[in-house]
All heavy atoms as a GROMACS GRO file, in nm:
protein
  591
    1MET      N    1   1.405  -1.281  -0.263
    1MET     CA    2   1.329  -1.165  -0.220
    1MET      C    3   1.376  -1.112  -0.085
    1MET      O    4   1.329  -1.010  -0.042
    1MET     CB    5   1.181  -1.200  -0.214
    1MET     CG    6   1.114  -1.220  -0.348
    1MET     SD    7   1.123  -1.078  -0.458
    1MET     CE    8   1.049  -0.953  -0.360
    2GLU      N    9   1.468  -1.179  -0.020
    2GLU     CA   10   1.513  -1.132   0.110
    2GLU      C   11   1.590  -1.001   0.102
    2GLU      O   12   1.603  -0.931   0.201
    2GLU     CB   13   1.599  -1.238   0.178
    2GLU     CG   14   1.521  -1.359   0.220
    2GLU     CD   15   1.608  -1.462   0.289
    2GLU    OE1   16   1.718  -1.427   0.334
    2GLU    OE2   17   1.564  -1.578   0.295
    3LYS      N   18   1.640  -0.966  -0.016
    3LYS     CA   19   1.719  -0.844  -0.030
    3LYS      C   20   1.645  -0.736  -0.109
    3LYS      O   21   1.703  -0.637  -0.147
    3LYS     CB   22   1.852  -0.876  -0.096
    3LYS     CG   23   1.934  -0.975  -0.014
    3LYS     CD   24   2.077  -0.974  -0.057
    3LYS     CE   25   2.156  -1.078   0.018
    3LYS     NZ   26   2.192  -1.042   0.150
    4ASP      N   27   1.516  -0.756  -0.136
    4ASP     CA   28   1.435  -0.660  -0.211
    4ASP      C   29   1.310  -0.627  -0.131
    4ASP      O   30   1.267  -0.703  -0.045
    4ASP     CB   31   1.389  -0.718  -0.345
    4ASP     CG   32   1.504  -0.752  -0.438
    4ASP    OD1   33   1.611  -0.691  -0.424
    4ASP    OD2   34   1.486  -0.839  -0.524
    5ILE      N   35   1.252  -0.512  -0.163
    5ILE     CA   36   1.123  -0.476  -0.107
    5ILE      C   37   1.030  -0.446  -0.224
    5ILE      O   38   1.069  -0.381  -0.321
    5ILE     CB   39   1.133  -0.356  -0.010
    5ILE    CG1   40   0.999  -0.329   0.056
    5ILE    CG2   41   1.187  -0.233  -0.079
    5ILE    CD1   42   1.006  -0.228   0.170
    6GLY      N   43   0.909  -0.496  -0.217
    6GLY     CA   44   0.811  -0.473  -0.323
    6GLY      C   45   0.709  -0.370  -0.279
    6GLY      O   46   0.662  -0.371  -0.166
    7MET      N   47   0.679  -0.277  -0.371
    7MET     CA   48   0.579  -0.174  -0.343
    7MET      C   49   0.478  -0.173  -0.456
    7MET      O   50   0.514  -0.188  -0.573
    7MET     CB   51   0.645  -0.036  -0.335
    7MET     CG   52   0.735  -0.019  -0.216
    7MET     SD   53   0.792   0.151  -0.200
    7MET     CE   54   0.917   0.156  -0.328
    8ALA      N   55   0.352  -0.154  -0.421
    8ALA     CA   56   0.246  -0.142  -0.519
    8ALA      C   57   0.140  -0.048  -0.465
    8ALA      O   58   0.130  -0.027  -0.343
    8ALA     CB   59   0.184  -0.278  -0.550
    9LEU      N   60   0.061   0.009  -0.553
    9LEU     CA   61  -0.047   0.099  -0.513
    9LEU      C   62  -0.182   0.039  -0.548
    9LEU      O   63  -0.199  -0.020  -0.655
    9LEU     CB   64  -0.035   0.233  -0.587
    9LEU     CG   65   0.083   0.322  -0.553
    9LEU    CD1   66   0.081   0.445  -0.641
    9LEU    CD2   67   0.078   0.362  -0.407
   10ASP      N   68  -0.276   0.057  -0.459
   10ASP     CA   69  -0.416   0.024  -0.484
   10ASP      C   70  -0.496   0.153  -0.476
   10ASP      O   71  -0.460   0.244  -0.401
   10ASP     CB   72  -0.471  -0.073  -0.379
   10ASP     CG   73  -0.420  -0.214  -0.396
   10ASP    OD1   74  -0.358  -0.244  -0.500
   10ASP    OD2   75  -0.442  -0.295  -0.305
   11GLN      N   76  -0.602   0.160  -0.551
   11GLN     CA   77  -0.694   0.273  -0.542
   11GLN      C   78  -0.814   0.229  -0.461
   11GLN      O   79  -0.878   0.130  -0.493
   11GLN     CB   80  -0.737   0.321  -0.680
   11GLN     CG   81  -0.827   0.442  -0.675
   11GLN     CD   82  -0.857   0.496  -0.814
   11GLN    OE1   83  -0.823   0.436  -0.914
   11GLN    NE2   84  -0.921   0.610  -0.818
   12VAL      N   85  -0.841   0.302  -0.354
   12VAL     CA   86  -0.955   0.270  -0.268
   12VAL      C   87  -1.078   0.343  -0.321
   12VAL      O   88  -1.076   0.464  -0.343
   12VAL     CB   89  -0.927   0.311  -0.122
   12VAL    CG1   90  -1.049   0.287  -0.035
   12VAL    CG2   91  -0.806   0.236  -0.068
   13ILE      N   92  -1.185   0.266  -0.342
   13ILE     CA   93  -1.312   0.321  -0.387
   13ILE      C   94  -1.410   0.302  -0.271
   13ILE      O   95  -1.450   0.188  -0.242
   13ILE     CB   96  -1.361   0.250  -0.514
   13ILE    CG1   97  -1.256   0.265  -0.625
   13ILE    CG2   98  -1.496   0.304  -0.557
   13ILE    CD1   99  -1.282   0.184  -0.748
   14PRO      N  100  -1.443   0.413  -0.203
   14PRO     CA  101  -1.530   0.401  -0.086
   14PRO      C  102  -1.658   0.323  -0.116
   14PRO      O  103  -1.724   0.346  -0.217
   14PRO     CB  104  -1.561   0.547  -0.050
   14PRO     CG  105  -1.443   0.623  -0.104
   14PRO     CD  106  -1.406   0.551  -0.231
   15GLY      N  107  -1.687   0.229  -0.030
   15GLY     CA  108  -1.806   0.147  -0.044
   15GLY      C  109  -1.791   0.030  -0.140
   15GLY      O  110  -1.881  -0.051  -0.154
   16HIS      N  111  -1.676   0.022  -0.208
   16HIS     CA  112  -1.657  -0.085  -0.306
   16HIS      C  113  -1.526  -0.162  -0.288
   16HIS      O  114  -1.502  -0.258  -0.359
   16HIS     CB  115  -1.662  -0.030  -0.449
   16HIS     CG  116  -1.793   0.031  -0.483
   16HIS    ND1  117  -1.906  -0.044  -0.510
   16HIS    CD2  118  -1.832   0.161  -0.492
   16HIS    CE1  119  -2.007   0.038  -0.534
   16HIS    NE2  120  -1.965   0.162  -0.524
   17GLY      N  121  -1.439  -0.116  -0.202
   17GLY     CA  122  -1.311  -0.184  -0.181
   17GLY      C  123  -1.198  -0.115  -0.255
   17GLY      O  124  -1.199   0.006  -0.273
   18SER      N  125  -1.102  -0.195  -0.300
   18SER     CA  126  -0.987  -0.138  -0.367
   18SER      C  127  -0.954  -0.216  -0.494
   18SER      O  128  -0.991  -0.333  -0.506
   18SER     CB  129  -0.866  -0.135  -0.274
   18SER     OG  130  -0.829  -0.266  -0.238
   19ILE      N  131  -0.888  -0.147  -0.586
   19ILE     CA  132  -0.844  -0.211  -0.710
   19ILE      C  133  -0.695  -0.180  -0.728
   19ILE      O  134  -0.648  -0.073  -0.688
   19ILE     CB  135  -0.924  -0.161  -0.832
   19ILE    CG1  136  -0.915  -0.010  -0.847
   19ILE    CG2  137  -1.068  -0.206  -0.826
   19ILE    CD1  138  -0.970   0.044  -0.977
   20PRO      N  139  -0.620  -0.272  -0.786
   20PRO     CA  140  -0.478  -0.246  -0.808
   20PRO      C  141  -0.460  -0.128  -0.905
   20PRO      O  142  -0.528  -0.120  -1.008
   20PRO     CB  143  -0.426  -0.375  -0.872
   20PRO     CG  144  -0.529  -0.478  -0.843
   20PRO     CD  145  -0.659  -0.406  -0.828
   21LEU      N  146  -0.372  -0.037  -0.868
   21LEU     CA  147  -0.341   0.077  -0.954
   21LEU      C  148  -0.206   0.058  -1.022
   21LEU      O  149  -0.181   0.114  -1.126
   21LEU     CB  150  -0.340   0.204  -0.870
   21LEU     CG  151  -0.320   0.336  -0.942
   21LEU    CD1  152  -0.436   0.362  -1.039
   21LEU    CD2  153  -0.309   0.451  -0.844
   22SER      N  154  -0.120  -0.025  -0.962
   22SER     CA  155   0.012  -0.046  -1.019
   22SER      C  156   0.055  -0.190  -1.000
   22SER      O  157   0.003  -0.260  -0.914
   22SER     CB  158   0.114   0.046  -0.950
   22SER     OG  159   0.149  -0.005  -0.822
   23PRO      N  160   0.152  -0.232  -1.079
   23PRO     CA  161   0.216  -0.361  -1.050
   23PRO      C  162   0.309  -0.344  -0.931
   23PRO      O  163   0.325  -0.232  -0.879
   23PRO     CB  164   0.296  -0.389  -1.178
   23PRO     CG  165   0.328  -0.254  -1.231
   23PRO     CD  166   0.209  -0.167  -1.196
   24TYR      N  167   0.370  -0.451  -0.887
   24TYR     CA  168   0.472  -0.440  -0.782
   24TYR      C  169   0.601  -0.389  -0.843
   24TYR      O  170   0.642  -0.432  -0.951
   24TYR     CB  171   0.498  -0.576  -0.716
   24TYR     CG  172   0.399  -0.607  -0.608
   24TYR    CD1  173   0.285  -0.678  -0.634
   24TYR    CD2  174   0.421  -0.562  -0.478
   24TYR    CE1  175   0.193  -0.706  -0.535
   24TYR    CE2  176   0.330  -0.589  -0.378
   24TYR     CZ  177   0.216  -0.660  -0.406
   24TYR     OH  178   0.125  -0.686  -0.309
   25TYR      N  179   0.662  -0.294  -0.774
   25TYR     CA  180   0.793  -0.242  -0.811
   25TYR      C  181   0.890  -0.288  -0.702
   25TYR      O  182   0.863  -0.272  -0.583
   25TYR     CB  183   0.792  -0.090  -0.819
   25TYR     CG  184   0.697  -0.037  -0.924
   25TYR    CD1  185   0.585   0.035  -0.889
   25TYR    CD2  186   0.721  -0.060  -1.059
   25TYR    CE1  187   0.498   0.084  -0.985
   25TYR    CE2  188   0.635  -0.013  -1.156
   25TYR     CZ  189   0.524   0.060  -1.119
   25TYR     OH  190   0.439   0.108  -1.214
   26PHE      N  191   1.000  -0.347  -0.742
   26PHE     CA  192   1.094  -0.404  -0.646
   26PHE      C  193   1.220  -0.319  -0.639
   26PHE      O  194   1.285  -0.293  -0.739
   26PHE     CB  195   1.129  -0.548  -0.686
   26PHE     CG  196   1.011  -0.640  -0.676
   26PHE    CD1  197   0.934  -0.669  -0.787
   26PHE    CD2  198   0.975  -0.694  -0.553
   26PHE    CE1  199   0.824  -0.752  -0.777
   26PHE    CE2  200   0.865  -0.776  -0.542
   26PHE     CZ  201   0.789  -0.805  -0.654
   27TRP      N  202   1.251  -0.275  -0.518
   27TRP     CA  203   1.369  -0.196  -0.492
   27TRP      C  204   1.462  -0.280  -0.406
   27TRP      O  205   1.414  -0.349  -0.318
   27TRP     CB  206   1.328  -0.067  -0.419
   27TRP     CG  207   1.440   0.030  -0.409
   27TRP    CD1  208   1.472   0.127  -0.499
   27TRP    CD2  209   1.536   0.037  -0.306
   27TRP    NE1  210   1.582   0.193  -0.456
   27TRP    CE2  211   1.624   0.140  -0.337
   27TRP    CE3  212   1.558  -0.036  -0.189
   27TRP    CZ2  213   1.731   0.174  -0.257
   27TRP    CZ3  214   1.664  -0.003  -0.110
   27TRP    CH2  215   1.749   0.102  -0.144
   28PRO      N  216   1.590  -0.282  -0.420
   28PRO     CA  217   1.674  -0.206  -0.511
   28PRO      C  218   1.697  -0.275  -0.645
   28PRO      O  219   1.781  -0.230  -0.724
   28PRO     CB  220   1.804  -0.192  -0.435
   28PRO     CG  221   1.814  -0.316  -0.354
   28PRO     CD  222   1.671  -0.352  -0.320
   29ARG      N  223   1.628  -0.383  -0.672
   29ARG     CA  224   1.645  -0.452  -0.800
   29ARG      C  225   1.630  -0.354  -0.917
   29ARG      O  226   1.704  -0.358  -1.013
   29ARG     CB  227   1.545  -0.565  -0.813
   29ARG     CG  228   1.570  -0.658  -0.928
   29ARG     CD  229   1.468  -0.767  -0.940
   29ARG     NE  230   1.438  -0.830  -0.812
   29ARG     CZ  231   1.341  -0.917  -0.793
   29ARG    NH1  232   1.263  -0.951  -0.893
   29ARG    NH2  233   1.318  -0.969  -0.675
   30LYS      N  234   1.529  -0.268  -0.909
   30LYS     CA  235   1.509  -0.159  -1.004
   30LYS      C  236   1.481  -0.034  -0.923
   30LYS      O  237   1.460  -0.041  -0.803
   30LYS     CB  238   1.390  -0.190  -1.096
   30LYS     CG  239   1.414  -0.301  -1.194
   30LYS     CD  240   1.300  -0.308  -1.291
   30LYS     CE  241   1.331  -0.408  -1.402
   30LYS     NZ  242   1.228  -0.405  -1.504
   31ASP      N  243   1.479   0.078  -0.989
   31ASP     CA  244   1.450   0.204  -0.920
   31ASP      C  245   1.298   0.216  -0.903
   31ASP      O  246   1.230   0.279  -0.983
   31ASP     CB  247   1.507   0.322  -0.998
   31ASP     CG  248   1.498   0.452  -0.919
   31ASP    OD1  249   1.428   0.455  -0.815
   31ASP    OD2  250   1.560   0.550  -0.962
   32ALA      N  251   1.248   0.152  -0.798
   32ALA     CA  252   1.103   0.148  -0.774
   32ALA      C  253   1.045   0.287  -0.760
   32ALA      O  254   0.934   0.314  -0.806
   32ALA     CB  255   1.073   0.064  -0.650
   33TRP      N  256   1.120   0.378  -0.697
   33TRP     CA  257   1.070   0.514  -0.678
   33TRP      C  258   1.047   0.580  -0.813
   33TRP      O  259   0.943   0.640  -0.837
   33TRP     CB  260   1.168   0.595  -0.594
   33TRP     CG  261   1.115   0.728  -0.552
   33TRP    CD1  262   1.049   0.757  -0.437
   33TRP    CD2  263   1.122   0.850  -0.627
   33TRP    NE1  264   1.014   0.890  -0.434
   33TRP    CE2  265   1.058   0.949  -0.550
   33TRP    CE3  266   1.175   0.886  -0.749
   33TRP    CZ2  267   1.046   1.081  -0.593
   33TRP    CZ3  268   1.163   1.018  -0.792
   33TRP    CH2  269   1.099   1.113  -0.715
   34GLU      N  270   1.144   0.569  -0.903
   34GLU     CA  271   1.132   0.631  -1.036
   34GLU      C  272   1.020   0.566  -1.117
   34GLU      O  273   0.944   0.636  -1.186
   34GLU     CB  274   1.264   0.622  -1.111
   34GLU     CG  275   1.264   0.695  -1.244
   34GLU     CD  276   1.241   0.845  -1.233
   34GLU    OE1  277   1.287   0.908  -1.136
   34GLU    OE2  278   1.174   0.900  -1.323
   35GLU      N  279   1.007   0.434  -1.109
   35GLU     CA  280   0.899   0.365  -1.181
   35GLU      C  281   0.763   0.408  -1.128
   35GLU      O  282   0.669   0.428  -1.205
   35GLU     CB  283   0.915   0.213  -1.169
   35GLU     CG  284   1.033   0.160  -1.246
   35GLU     CD  285   1.050   0.010  -1.232
   35GLU    OE1  286   1.003  -0.048  -1.133
   35GLU    OE2  287   1.110  -0.049  -1.323
   36LEU      N  288   0.753   0.425  -0.997
   36LEU     CA  289   0.629   0.472  -0.936
   36LEU      C  290   0.598   0.615  -0.981
   36LEU      O  291   0.483   0.648  -1.012
   36LEU     CB  292   0.639   0.462  -0.785
   36LEU     CG  293   0.516   0.495  -0.704
   36LEU    CD1  294   0.399   0.407  -0.742
   36LEU    CD2  295   0.547   0.482  -0.555
   37LYS      N  296   0.700   0.700  -0.987
   37LYS     CA  297   0.680   0.838  -1.031
   37LYS      C  298   0.628   0.842  -1.175
   37LYS      O  299   0.534   0.917  -1.205
   37LYS     CB  300   0.810   0.917  -1.021
   37LYS     CG  301   0.797   1.062  -1.064
   37LYS     CD  302   0.929   1.134  -1.057
   37LYS     CE  303   0.916   1.280  -1.094
   37LYS     NZ  304   0.843   1.310  -1.214
   38VAL      N  305   0.686   0.763  -1.263
   38VAL     CA  306   0.640   0.758  -1.402
   38VAL      C  307   0.493   0.714  -1.408
   38VAL      O  308   0.412   0.773  -1.481
   38VAL     CB  309   0.730   0.666  -1.486
   38VAL    CG1  310   0.670   0.638  -1.622
   38VAL    CG2  311   0.870   0.726  -1.500
   39LEU      N  312   0.458   0.612  -1.331
   39LEU     CA  313   0.319   0.566  -1.329
   39LEU      C  314   0.226   0.676  -1.280
   39LEU      O  315   0.123   0.703  -1.341
   39LEU     CB  316   0.304   0.443  -1.240
   39LEU     CG  317   0.158   0.401  -1.224
   39LEU    CD1  318   0.120   0.299  -1.328
   39LEU    CD2  319   0.130   0.355  -1.085
   40LEU      N  320   0.261   0.740  -1.169
   40LEU     CA  321   0.175   0.845  -1.114
   40LEU      C  322   0.161   0.962  -1.211
   40LEU      O  323   0.052   1.019  -1.224
   40LEU     CB  324   0.230   0.892  -0.979
   40LEU     CG  325   0.221   0.791  -0.865
   40LEU    CD1  326   0.299   0.841  -0.744
   40LEU    CD2  327   0.078   0.762  -0.829
   41ASP      N  328   0.269   0.997  -1.279
   41ASP     CA  329   0.263   1.107  -1.376
   41ASP      C  330   0.172   1.074  -1.494
   41ASP      O  331   0.122   1.164  -1.560
   41ASP     CB  332   0.403   1.142  -1.427
   41ASP     CG  333   0.488   1.213  -1.322
   41ASP    OD1  334   0.431   1.262  -1.224
   41ASP    OD2  335   0.611   1.219  -1.340
   42SER      N  336   0.149   0.946  -1.519
   42SER     CA  337   0.062   0.906  -1.631
   42SER      C  338  -0.086   0.902  -1.594
   42SER      O  339  -0.170   0.876  -1.679
   42SER     CB  340   0.105   0.769  -1.684
   42SER     OG  341   0.064   0.666  -1.595
   43LYS      N  342  -0.117   0.928  -1.467
   43LYS     CA  343  -0.256   0.924  -1.420
   43LYS      C  344  -0.305   1.067  -1.396
   43LYS      O  345  -0.280   1.126  -1.291
   43LYS     CB  346  -0.268   0.843  -1.290
   43LYS     CG  347  -0.207   0.705  -1.294
   43LYS     CD  348  -0.281   0.614  -1.387
   43LYS     CE  349  -0.223   0.474  -1.381
   43LYS     NZ  350  -0.261   0.393  -1.492
   44PRO      N  351  -0.376   1.126  -1.494
   44PRO     CA  352  -0.415   1.267  -1.481
   44PRO      C  353  -0.511   1.296  -1.366
   44PRO      O  354  -0.520   1.411  -1.322
   44PRO     CB  355  -0.479   1.299  -1.616
   44PRO     CG  356  -0.517   1.168  -1.675
   44PRO     CD  357  -0.422   1.066  -1.618
   45TRP      N  358  -0.581   1.197  -1.316
   45TRP     CA  359  -0.676   1.221  -1.208
   45TRP      C  360  -0.608   1.226  -1.070
   45TRP      O  361  -0.671   1.260  -0.971
   45TRP     CB  362  -0.786   1.116  -1.208
   45TRP     CG  363  -0.740   0.977  -1.174
   45TRP    CD1  364  -0.731   0.924  -1.047
   45TRP    CD2  365  -0.694   0.877  -1.263
   45TRP    NE1  366  -0.683   0.796  -1.054
   45TRP    CE2  367  -0.659   0.764  -1.186
   45TRP    CE3  368  -0.678   0.870  -1.400
   45TRP    CZ2  369  -0.610   0.647  -1.243
   45TRP    CZ3  370  -0.630   0.753  -1.456
   45TRP    CH2  371  -0.597   0.645  -1.378
   46ILE      N  372  -0.479   1.194  -1.065
   46ILE     CA  373  -0.406   1.203  -0.938
   46ILE      C  374  -0.342   1.341  -0.934
   46ILE      O  375  -0.262   1.377  -1.020
   46ILE     CB  376  -0.300   1.092  -0.926
   46ILE    CG1  377  -0.367   0.954  -0.932
   46ILE    CG2  378  -0.220   1.110  -0.797
   46ILE    CD1  379  -0.270   0.838  -0.932
   47SER      N  380  -0.378   1.418  -0.834
   47SER     CA  381  -0.329   1.556  -0.826
   47SER      C  382  -0.178   1.559  -0.798
   47SER      O  383  -0.120   1.461  -0.749
   47SER     CB  384  -0.402   1.633  -0.715
   47SER     OG  385  -0.357   1.591  -0.587
   48HIS      N  386  -0.120   1.673  -0.828
   48HIS     CA  387   0.024   1.692  -0.803
   48HIS      C  388   0.057   1.668  -0.656
   48HIS      O  389   0.154   1.601  -0.623
   48HIS     CB  390   0.065   1.832  -0.847
   48HIS     CG  391   0.209   1.863  -0.823
   48HIS    ND1  392   0.310   1.807  -0.897
   48HIS    CD2  393   0.269   1.942  -0.731
   48HIS    CE1  394   0.427   1.851  -0.853
   48HIS    NE2  395   0.404   1.933  -0.752
   49MET      N  396  -0.026   1.722  -0.567
   49MET     CA  397  -0.002   1.707  -0.423
   49MET      C  398  -0.016   1.560  -0.380
   49MET      O  399   0.061   1.512  -0.296
   49MET     CB  400  -0.096   1.795  -0.341
   49MET     CG  401  -0.066   1.944  -0.355
   49MET     SD  402   0.108   1.987  -0.318
   49MET     CE  403   0.116   1.946  -0.145
   50GLN      N  404  -0.111   1.487  -0.437
   50GLN     CA  405  -0.125   1.345  -0.405
   50GLN      C  406  -0.003   1.266  -0.453
   50GLN      O  407   0.044   1.177  -0.384
   50GLN     CB  408  -0.252   1.288  -0.468
   50GLN     CG  409  -0.379   1.333  -0.400
   50GLN     CD  410  -0.502   1.287  -0.476
   50GLN    OE1  411  -0.507   1.293  -0.599
   50GLN    NE2  412  -0.602   1.242  -0.402
   51ARG      N  413   0.048   1.301  -0.572
   51ARG     CA  414   0.168   1.234  -0.623
   51ARG      C  415   0.285   1.257  -0.530
   51ARG      O  416   0.359   1.163  -0.497
   51ARG     CB  417   0.201   1.283  -0.764
   51ARG     CG  418   0.109   1.228  -0.869
   51ARG     CD  419   0.161   1.251  -1.009
   51ARG     NE  420   0.176   1.391  -1.044
   51ARG     CZ  421   0.086   1.463  -1.110
   51ARG    NH1  422  -0.026   1.406  -1.150
   51ARG    NH2  423   0.108   1.588  -1.139
   52ILE      N  424   0.303   1.381  -0.486
   52ILE     CA  425   0.412   1.412  -0.393
   52ILE      C  426   0.397   1.331  -0.264
   52ILE      O  427   0.493   1.273  -0.213
   52ILE     CB  428   0.417   1.563  -0.363
   52ILE    CG1  429   0.465   1.638  -0.487
   52ILE    CG2  430   0.508   1.594  -0.244
   52ILE    CD1  431   0.454   1.789  -0.477
   53HIS      N  432   0.276   1.328  -0.212
   53HIS     CA  433   0.249   1.254  -0.088
   53HIS      C  434   0.282   1.105  -0.104
   53HIS      O  435   0.348   1.045  -0.018
   53HIS     CB  436   0.104   1.274  -0.045
   53HIS     CG  437   0.067   1.201   0.079
   53HIS    ND1  438   0.111   1.239   0.204
   53HIS    CD2  439  -0.010   1.091   0.098
   53HIS    CE1  440   0.065   1.154   0.294
   53HIS    NE2  441  -0.010   1.064   0.232
   54LEU      N  442   0.237   1.045  -0.214
   54LEU     CA  443   0.263   0.902  -0.237
   54LEU      C  444   0.411   0.875  -0.256
   54LEU      O  445   0.464   0.775  -0.204
   54LEU     CB  446   0.183   0.853  -0.358
   54LEU     CG  447   0.032   0.846  -0.337
   54LEU    CD1  448  -0.040   0.828  -0.470
   54LEU    CD2  449  -0.003   0.734  -0.240
   55LEU      N  450   0.481   0.961  -0.329
   55LEU     CA  451   0.624   0.941  -0.348
   55LEU      C  452   0.701   0.961  -0.217
   55LEU      O  453   0.799   0.890  -0.192
   55LEU     CB  454   0.676   1.035  -0.457
   55LEU     CG  455   0.629   1.001  -0.598
   55LEU    CD1  456   0.664   1.113  -0.695
   55LEU    CD2  457   0.688   0.868  -0.645
   56ASN      N  458   0.656   1.055  -0.135
   56ASN     CA  459   0.719   1.072  -0.003
   56ASN      C  460   0.699   0.947   0.083
   56ASN      O  461   0.790   0.906   0.156
   56ASN     CB  462   0.665   1.195   0.068
   56ASN     CG  463   0.721   1.324   0.012
   56ASN    OD1  464   0.824   1.324  -0.057
   56ASN    ND2  465   0.654   1.434   0.038
   57GLN      N  466   0.580   0.887   0.075
   57GLN     CA  467   0.556   0.764   0.150
   57GLN      C  468   0.646   0.651   0.100
   57GLN      O  469   0.699   0.574   0.180
   57GLN     CB  470   0.409   0.723   0.140
   57GLN     CG  471   0.318   0.809   0.222
   57GLN     CD  472   0.173   0.765   0.212
   57GLN    OE1  473   0.125   0.729   0.105
   57GLN    NE2  474   0.104   0.768   0.325
   58ALA      N  475   0.663   0.642  -0.032
   58ALA     CA  476   0.752   0.540  -0.088
   58ALA      C  477   0.895   0.563  -0.039
   58ALA      O  478   0.965   0.468  -0.003
   58ALA     CB  479   0.747   0.543  -0.241
   59THR      N  480   0.938   0.689  -0.035
   59THR     CA  481   1.072   0.722   0.016
   59THR      C  482   1.085   0.680   0.162
   59THR      O  483   1.187   0.621   0.201
   59THR     CB  484   1.098   0.874   0.003
   59THR    OG1  485   1.091   0.909  -0.136
   59THR    CG2  486   1.233   0.912   0.058
   60ASP      N  487   0.983   0.708   0.242
   60ASP     CA  488   0.986   0.669   0.384
   60ASP      C  489   0.998   0.518   0.399
   60ASP      O  490   1.074   0.469   0.483
   60ASP     CB  491   0.861   0.718   0.456
   60ASP     CG  492   0.857   0.869   0.472
   60ASP    OD1  493   0.961   0.935   0.456
   60ASP    OD2  494   0.746   0.921   0.500
   61ILE      N  495   0.925   0.442   0.319
   61ILE     CA  496   0.929   0.296   0.327
   61ILE      C  497   1.067   0.244   0.288
   61ILE      O  498   1.125   0.159   0.356
   61ILE     CB  499   0.819   0.234   0.239
   61ILE    CG1  500   0.682   0.263   0.300
   61ILE    CG2  501   0.840   0.083   0.221
   61ILE    CD1  502   0.566   0.233   0.208
   62ILE      N  503   1.122   0.298   0.180
   62ILE     CA  504   1.256   0.256   0.136
   62ILE      C  505   1.359   0.289   0.243
   62ILE      O  506   1.444   0.206   0.277
   62ILE     CB  507   1.292   0.321   0.001
   62ILE    CG1  508   1.208   0.260  -0.111
   62ILE    CG2  509   1.441   0.306  -0.029
   62ILE    CD1  510   1.217   0.334  -0.244
   63ASN      N  511   1.352   0.410   0.299
   63ASN     CA  512   1.448   0.448   0.403
   63ASN      C  513   1.434   0.361   0.527
   63ASN      O  514   1.535   0.321   0.587
   63ASN     CB  515   1.431   0.596   0.439
   63ASN     CG  516   1.480   0.688   0.331
   63ASN    OD1  517   1.561   0.650   0.246
   63ASN    ND2  518   1.431   0.811   0.331
   64LEU      N  519   1.312   0.332   0.568
   64LEU     CA  520   1.289   0.246   0.682
   64LEU      C  521   1.347   0.107   0.657
   64LEU      O  522   1.412   0.047   0.743
   64LEU     CB  523   1.140   0.236   0.714
   64LEU     CG  524   1.098   0.147   0.830
   64LEU    CD1  525   1.157   0.201   0.960
   64LEU    CD2  526   0.946   0.141   0.840
   65TRP      N  527   1.324   0.055   0.538
   65TRP     CA  528   1.374  -0.077   0.500
   65TRP      C  529   1.526  -0.078   0.503
   65TRP      O  530   1.588  -0.171   0.552
   65TRP     CB  531   1.320  -0.114   0.362
   65TRP     CG  532   1.358  -0.250   0.315
   65TRP    CD1  533   1.298  -0.368   0.349
   65TRP    CD2  534   1.464  -0.284   0.226
   65TRP    NE1  535   1.360  -0.472   0.284
   65TRP    CE2  536   1.462  -0.423   0.210
   65TRP    CE3  537   1.560  -0.208   0.159
   65TRP    CZ2  538   1.553  -0.490   0.127
   65TRP    CZ3  539   1.650  -0.275   0.078
   65TRP    CH2  540   1.645  -0.414   0.064
   66GLN      N  541   1.589   0.030   0.452
   66GLN     CA  542   1.735   0.037   0.451
   66GLN      C  543   1.791   0.044   0.592
   66GLN      O  544   1.889  -0.026   0.623
   66GLN     CB  545   1.783   0.160   0.373
   66GLN     CG  546   1.772   0.145   0.224
   66GLN     CD  547   1.822   0.269   0.153
   66GLN    OE1  548   1.783   0.381   0.184
   66GLN    NE2  549   1.909   0.248   0.055
   67THR      N  550   1.734   0.126   0.677
   67THR     CA  551   1.787   0.139   0.812
   67THR      C  552   1.763   0.015   0.896
   67THR      O  553   1.835  -0.008   0.992
   67THR     CB  554   1.728   0.262   0.885
   67THR    OG1  555   1.586   0.252   0.889
   67THR    CG2  556   1.769   0.390   0.818
   68GLY      N  557   1.664  -0.064   0.858
   68GLY     CA  558   1.636  -0.188   0.929
   68GLY      C  559   1.717  -0.305   0.874
   68GLY      O  560   1.691  -0.420   0.910
   69GLY      N  561   1.808  -0.278   0.784
   69GLY     CA  562   1.889  -0.384   0.726
   69GLY      C  563   1.810  -0.477   0.637
   69GLY      O  564   1.842  -0.594   0.623
   70GLY      N  565   1.705  -0.425   0.575
   70GLY     CA  566   1.623  -0.507   0.486
   70GLY      C  567   1.514  -0.584   0.558
   70GLY      O  568   1.459  -0.679   0.505
   71ASN      N  569   1.481  -0.542   0.678
   71ASN     CA  570   1.381  -0.612   0.757
   71ASN      C  571   1.284  -0.510   0.816
   71ASN      O  572   1.323  -0.427   0.896
   71ASN     CB  573   1.449  -0.691   0.870
   71ASN     CG  574   1.353  -0.778   0.947
   71ASN    OD1  575   1.232  -0.778   0.920
   71ASN    ND2  576   1.406  -0.851   1.041
   72LEU      N  577   1.157  -0.516   0.776
   72LEU     CA  578   1.057  -0.422   0.826
   72LEU      C  579   0.980  -0.474   0.946
   72LEU      O  580   0.889  -0.410   0.994
   72LEU     CB  581   0.958  -0.384   0.714
   72LEU     CG  582   1.014  -0.298   0.603
   72LEU    CD1  583   0.906  -0.271   0.497
   72LEU    CD2  584   1.065  -0.166   0.656
   73THR      N  585   1.014  -0.591   0.996
   73THR     CA  586   0.940  -0.644   1.110
   73THR      C  587   0.996  -0.596   1.241
   73THR      O  588   1.103  -0.547   1.253
   73THR     CB  589   0.943  -0.799   1.110
   73THR    OG1  590   1.077  -0.842   1.112
   73THR    CG2  591   0.869  -0.851   0.990
   0.00000   0.00000   0.00000
């Protein structure tokens, strides 16, 4: 796992905590961004703008991880 980064989404329910929305997607082992996009596209209650925002955040995390040489600390 030292050469991969795992990403997953949780849905926050105010007053009740959070529930997992996705499994972990591991990049660069697989195309985590594309797998996340497919998952988000399958959830009709997530708006187009929210999907864009979440995918942009995933891109930022991947880019940060890459520029840090695989280390986010």
